[in-house]
N, C-alpha and C positions, 0 to 999 in steps of 0.2 A: 573453514566455514562453520556456520552454526549447525549443530546436529539436532535433528528432531527426535524427541522422545515420545512422540505421539503413538498411541496404539494403532496397529495396522494389521488386519487379518483378512484373509480371503474367505473365511468361514463366517457367514452372516449370523450364525446361531451363537457365536462366541461373545460373551459379555466383555465389553471394553474395560470394566472395572475389576471383576474377579477373575477374568480370563477363562471362566468355565462356561459350559452350555447354559444359555439364559433360562431362568425360571421366572415364569409370569412376565414375559418380556413387555416392557413399556417403551414406546417410541417417542423421542423428542421431535419437534417440528423439523429438525435438520435431517431426519431419517435414521440417526444413530439410535440403537436400541440397547437396553440394559435390563438386568434382573430388577424386578420391583424392589426387593430388599436392598440391593446394592445402591439403587438410585435414591431410596429413602435415606440411607446412611450418608450418601454423598451430599444430599441437599438439606440435611438436618440443621434446623435453626436458621434457615435462609428463606428469603422471599423470592429469590431468583436461583435458578440452577444453571451452572455453567457446564456445557457439554464437555466431558473429559477428553473427547477426541478432537473436535474442531473449535473448542473454547467459545462457542457462541452462547450468549446469555438468553434465558427464557424465563418469563414469569411463571411461577408455580400456580396452577389453577386453584380456584377456591376450594375444591375438594381435596387438595393436596396432591402429592406425587401420584397417588392412585388414579387421579383423574386424567393423567396423560393417556393418550390413545394406546390401547393394547395392540401390539404388533402380531396380528393373527397369522401373517405370512411366515413369521419366524416359527410359530407353532406348527404350521404346515411343513416347513423345512425340517423341523425336529422329528415330526411324525414320519416324514419320508426317509430321513436318515435311519431312524429306528427300524422302519420297514425294510429298507435295503439290507441292514445288518441281519435281520431275521431271515430274509430270503437267501442271503449268501451263506449263512450258517444255520442249517435246519436244527442243529443241536442246541441253539440258543434257547435258554429257558424263558419262555414267554407264556404268561397265563392266558388261558382261553378267554376271549372277550365275551363269550356267551355263558359258559358254565363256571369259569374261573379256575378250572383245573390247570395245574402246573406240571403234572407228571405225564402228560400226553403230548405227542408230537403235533405241531400245527400242520393242518392239511389244506388250509385255504384262508381266504380273507373275506369278511362280510362287512360291507360298508354301513349297513344299518346297525349292526352290533358294535361297530366302531373299532374293529381290529381283526387279528388272526384268531381262528377258531379251530378246535380239534376235530378229528374224524367223526367222533360220536355226535357232535353238534351239527356237523354237515349232514349226517344221516337224518337227524331230527328235523333239520330245516326242510328236507325233501318230503318228509312225511306229514308235517303239520301244515294245514292249509293256511292258518293265520300268518305263517312265516313265508308265504309264497312270494311276497314282495321284497324279500331279502335277497339281494344279489350276492352270490358266493362265487369267488374266483378261485379255482384250484391252485394249489401251491406250485405245481409243475408248470402251469401257464405263466406264473410270475417269474419262476426260476429261469425258464427258457427265453423270456422276453416276449412271449406271444401276446401278453397283456402288459401294457406300459404301467409302471408303478404309479405314474401320475393319475391314473384312472381309478385308484383305490378309493378316493373320497371325492368324487365329482359332485355328488348331490349334497347340498347344504339346506338345512331346515330353518324355517323362520323362528326367531326367538320369541315372538308373540304367539303365533299359531304353529305350535310345535309339530303338527302332523303335515304341515304344508311345506312343499319344496320351494326354495327361493328361485323364482323364474324371471323376475323383472328388475330393471334398474330405473329408479326415478331420477331423471336428469334435473328436475326442479329442486329436489332435496339432496341429491347426491348420495342416495342410500339404496340398499337392496330391499326388495319387497317380494312378498308371496301374492297369490291370487286374492286371498281375503284382505290383505293390506290395501290392494288397489281399489277395493270397494269402500273401505272405511277411512283410512288415513291418507291415501294417495289416489283420489278419484281422477279418472282420465279427463274429466271436464275441466279441471284446473291444474293438473300436473302432467308433465311430459314423461310418459312411460315408454320404455324401450325393452324389448326382449333382451334378457341377459346376454345371450350369445351374440346378438347384433351389437349391443353396447360394448361388449368385450372386443369385438373386431375393430370398432371405431377407436376404442381406447388404445388398443395395441398399435394401430396405425399411427396415432398421434404420439404415443410414447416412443415408438421406434424412430419417428422423425426427430424427436427431441434427443434421443440417444445419438443419432447420427450427427446432429448439430453439435452436441456436447463432446463428441469424439474429437471434433476439430478443436474445441477449446482445450481438451485434454492434451492434444499434441502441442498446442501453444504453451500450456503450462510446463510440459516436459522440456520444451525447447528453452523457455525462459529460465527454468530451474537449472538446466545444464549451463546456460549462459552465465547466470549469476554465480554458479559454482565455479565455472572456468575463470570468471573475473576475480572471484575471491581467491582462487588458487594462484592466479597470476599476480594478484596483489601481494600474496605471501611470498611468492618467488621474487618479485621485484624488490620488496622490502628487505628480504634476506640478502639479495644481491647488493642492494644499496648499502646495507650495514657492512657487508664484506668489503665493498669498494672503499667505504669510509676507513675501515681498518687498514687496507692496503695503502691508501693515500697518506694516512697519518703515520704509518710505519716509515715512510720515506721523508716525512716532514721533520723540521727542527723541533727541539724539546718544547718551545713555546706554544706549539699547536696542540700539545697533549691536553691542556685544559679545555680545549674546544670540542674534543671528540665526543664526550658524553652529552654535551649540549646538542650537537648535530644528530647523534643517535636518538636523543629524546625527541627531536623534531620529526625524525622518521617514524618513531613509535606513535607520536601524536597523529601524524598524517595517516598512518595505517589504522590507528584506533578509530578516528573519525569516519574514514571510509568503510572500515570493517563493521562498525556499528550500524551504518546505513545498509550495507550489504546483508548483514545478519538479520536486520529487521525485514528486509525485502525477502530474504530466504524464508523466514518464518511465515510471512504473509502468503507466499506462494505455496508453501507446504501445507498450511492450514487449508487454503483453497483447494489444493490438490487432493487432500484427504477427503474433504466434502465431496468433490467431484467424483473421486474413485468410489466412495460409498454409494452415492446416488446412481452412478452408472452400473455398479455391481448389482444393487438392489433392483434397478429398472430392468436390466438385462435378464436377471434371474426370474423376475416375476413375469416378464413377457415370454420367456422361453419355457418356463416350467410351472408357472403359477396357474391356478384355475381361474375361471371367470370370476368366481367369488373373491379369490385373493386379489385380483387386479382391480376389481371394483372398490374394494376396501381401501386400497392404497393409492388409487388413481389420482385423487385430488392433491395429496401430499407430493407424489412423484412429479406431477405436472408443475406444481408451484416451484419445487426445488430445481428441476431440470431447466425450466424457463429462466429462473434467476441465474443459474450457473451458466447457461448459454450466453447470456447478455453481459457477463462480467468482462471488463476491460482491464487487463493487467498493466501496471505501470511499466514503461520501458526500462530495460536494464542499461545503466550508464557504464560503458566500458572504461570511461575516463577515471572511474574510481580506483582503477589499478595503477594509475600513473604516479608511481613513487620511484624516483630515480636520484642518483647522486652524480654530480659533475665535479671531478677533482679540481683543486686549485693548484696554482704554481707554488712550489714549496716556499714557505717563509712569508707569503703574503696573506693579508687578512681575508677571511672567508665569510660568506653568508649562505643562506639556504632559502628554498621556496617550498611551501607545502604542496604536495602533489608532484613535485619534481625538486628534490633536494639540491638546489643550485649552489655551486661554489664558484665565485667569480672574483676577479681582481678588483680591488677597491682603492680609491684615492680619497683622502680627507674624510673617511668614514662613510660618506653617502655618494661619492662619485661626482663627476663633473658632467653637467648636462649641456648639450649644445643644440641650438635650433637646427632642425633638419629640413622642415618645410611647413608652409601654411596652406590652408584650403578653406573653402567657403567664403572667399572674399570677392566673389563675382559670379555672374552667370545664373543658371537655374537653381543652383544650390546655395545661393548667397545667404549668409547668416546675418540676421539683424540683431538678435539678442540671444546668443548661445548661453545656455545654462547647464543642466545636467548632461552627462555623457556616459556611454556604456559601450562595451564591445559585444557584438552579437556572436552566435554560434558559428557563423560564416566568417568571423574575424573582420566584419565590417564595423564602422564606427557610427553609432547612433547618437545624434545631438538633439537635445530639446531646445528648439528655437522659440523662446517665449513670445517675442514680439511679432514673429511671423506665423505664430499659431500652428506649428508643425514639428513633429519629430523627423529630422532629416537624416537619411542613411547615406553614408559615404563609403567607398572602398578604402583599403589601407593606403592607397596612393593619393587619397583625397578626392577622387572622382565621384561626383554626385550620382546616386542611384535612384532614390525614391523618397516620398514623404508620407507621413501619417499625421492627419490633422487633429487639432484639439487644444491649442494654446497650452502647451506643456511647460512644467517647471523642471521636473527631474525624471530620469529614466534609468531603470536597471534591467538586466537580462538574467533569467533563471537558467539553470543547467539544462533544461529541456527546450530552451530557445524562445520562451515567451518573454514579451516586453511588458514591464509594469511601468505605468506613467501616472504622475500626479499633475493636475492642472488647476489647483486651488479651488476645486469644487468639493462636494461632500463624498465623492467616490474616487477610488483608485481604479483606473482602466487597465484591462489586460488584453494584449494583442498577440496573435500568433506571429511566426517568423515572416509571414507574407504581409503583415500589416492589417490583418482583419481583426476587428474588435470581437473578442470572445465573450467577455462578461465584465461587469463592474461590481465593486463591493464597497461598503462604508467601513469606517473604523468605529471603535467604541471608546469613549472617554473612560478614565478610571472610575467615574460614577456610573458606568454601564449605560451611558446615553449614546445611542447610535448617531453617528455624524450626519446621517440623512434626516435627522429629526430637528436639527437646529443649525444655526450659522457655523460654518467651519472653513478652514483653509488648510488643505493638504499641500505640503512642500517636499521635505526631504524623504528619500527612499534608500534602503540598503537591504541586502540579503546576508544573513549571518552565516556562521559556519555550520549550522544545522538546517539550512534551507528554510529558514523562517524569514518572512518579509517584515521589515521595520518601516513604519510610516510616521512621518513627523507632522503634527497638527499645530499650526502657529497661533490660531485664534485663542485656544484654551491652553496651549503649551503642554502637550503631552506627546508621547511616542506610543503607538499601538503596534503590537506584535501579532502577526497572522501566519497561518499556514499558507502555502502558495495557492491553494484553492480559495482563499479569502476567509476561511474560518478564523474567527478571533480567538487568540490565546490569552493575551493580557494587555493592559495599558498601564503606563506610569507617568505621573506628573513630573515636569522638569521646570527649571526657573528661567529658561531662555527659550526663544523661538527656534525650533529645530528645522532650520532652512535646508541644511544638508546633514547627512548621516553617513558614517562609515563604521566598519567593524574591524577590530584588530585580530591578529592571529590567535591571541589568547582570550578571545570572546569579549573584549571591552567594547563598549559602544561610545563612539566619539561623535559629537554633534556641534555644529557651528550656527551662529545666529546672524552673521552679517551686520549691517548698519544698525539694526534694532537694539542689539546689546553689545556688539563687538566682542563676543566671547566665544571660547571653545571649551566645552566640558567633556570630561572623561567619566563614563558611568560603568557600573558592572552590568552583567547581562540581565539583571532584574531592575535596572534603572536607578540603583543607589549611586549617588554622586560620590566620586572618588577624588577628583582633582579638576582645577580650572587652570588652563594654560596661560602663562604670562606672555604678553606681546614680545616679539623678538627684540632683543637688545634694548628693552625699555621703551621702544618707540610705539606709537599708535598703529593700529591696523584695522582692517575691515575683513575678517575671515569669512569665506564662503565655501567654495568647493573643497572637497577633501578626498583622499584615498589612502589606504594603508598598504604597506609592503609586507611581504612574507616574513621579513625580519623585524616586524613590529615597529616600523617607522611610520609617522603620519606626515603626509604631504598636504599642505594647506595653502590655498590661494588667497591673496589679499586684494580685494576688489577696489582699486583706486588707480589714478593716472600713472603713478610710479609703482604699479603693482609688482609683486614678487611671488615666488613659490618658496615657502619655508618648510623646513624639516624638523620634526619633534620626535622624541621617543615616546611610544605608547606605554612603555613599561614604567618609566620614571616621570614622564611629563616634561623632561628637560629639553630646552632648545638645542638643536644640533648645528644647523647651518642654513644658509640661503642657497637654494638650488640654482635659481636663475632670477634675473630681473629683466630678461629680454621679453617682457610681456606688458600689455596695457589693459587694465580692467579685466584680469583673469577671473573666471568663475569655476566651471566644472573641471574635474581632474579624473583621469583613469589611466592605469598602467596597461601596457600590452607587450607582446613579443617577449614573454618571460621576463617582464619588468625591465627590459632594455630600452623601452620607449615610453614616453609620457605624453598623453594627449591633453591639451589645455584649450578650453573654449572661452570665448569672450563675446563682446557685443557685435563685432563686425567680421570675425573670422575665427578659425581654430588653428592651433599650432601643434606640431609634433616635435618633441625634443628627444634626442638620442643620448644614452649614457656612454660617455667616453672613458675607456679604461686606460 
């Protein structure tokens, strides 16, 4: 699996760049803090700074890196760590905070002097009346724990009115104030002022609730990370086992199989690489989120448990924003099927093939096998088909058929029994790995449904000229999902194919010379599109839309190519929509015609493979048919 090299430390005072105790700590909006100098070097010559730990990008303020918020809580922790060290070892050389002497043992701590002071200065404090408001805590009281070290610096003084203690929190401005500030800058008539202690109690309660909520998210991320790690490990185990089984099978085979071994291993490697790339990306995403969550929880827990009211007030807004955002994050589900890489041995001496995700080896006849009609469905009753077009297999292994003339996507069980309908005059339908149904209906939008048929959202495509399809006349027809989980959408009015993420975000579009009524994708990332009666052509493109080849009609005869699907061995099955219709087979690698699979169809349109490519579903005007591969 992917290994994270992200800095991770339980010591909040440690800089994630230089790994030393932070000097002049500056906090990014994600709560990660670094030395000012380290951050300046890291962001040198840039307009944005990328957090070295969680890789989020933040615009550099107008005042430069120095304008990022100073993390005073880190300074508090540093002071506390230094104080703990002094208390634990009285022989530690610490200059007196009052007179500066370094040759005297510390005898106590004065909050107004700002540190530990020697015995002589303690005596002076007791004699001089002007120092009467200096609170001195004896060393022995700190050593014994009689006085909590967190009480060393409870009073904080106003930066504007230096003699005034900060006592209030302005909820209107989100800042700390002293008594004089409430008169001049934060009057009670227009500002909401709360006693600092009361504000801190409220802030603590709110942050503690967010901590509790995020702890649940933390558990989810740990479970998800373990799951994706387990799936990645299982992928590696299965791929290794598949390669071993390939070796064992070929060792028993005749010499003529030797040339095929490296090819089959390469397919296992490719299947593993595609799945592992997705798993590694998901691992990185979870680990980045986990790092953010861990830091936020650690910072929030520490400031709630050990921070002063002053500390909490300073960091409250940032903590609340981050914890709320982290609490509401929804992680993408982990797909266990990404580990499904297997090898099925063939009988010695017979031709073999494979399937990505399950390296299949099966007996073959005439290169593509013999297909026999197994059953028909949709030719009567509630699920009667009037104009079957696109077809797809759902996560539940049901068959989804776009009935163009009856204005519904109709769902059937594997045995052909009708289940339900989704309305909307559809042309094509595909199903994503997470069970969503994507449907085109010749409007400006692609519709997305969940597995229960509920409309979740719609989105337009964009032409190569960056014009959104909802802004002008458009016709969406063909659909396909490529090997990288991107959705391809065919637009026939302007003749282009748009590529989208499954959430609808546009990636790119490219012009083509025919109407893309149906689209499919080969195992080696080629895009194949058919035009039907408008152009009677099938084009093979690369993944960026560059034209590679135009298929020739079978045996020199005319045809009306519509529905298509690709096998895991890079064969293209194409339906010819006419009264004497047939299903033809071509090579996606060479574009060469291979054979006719069957002519036991009339006006065939949509095609999809199921049952490990042992069954082929064909839709038409009045029914759908299932053909089985005969060995």
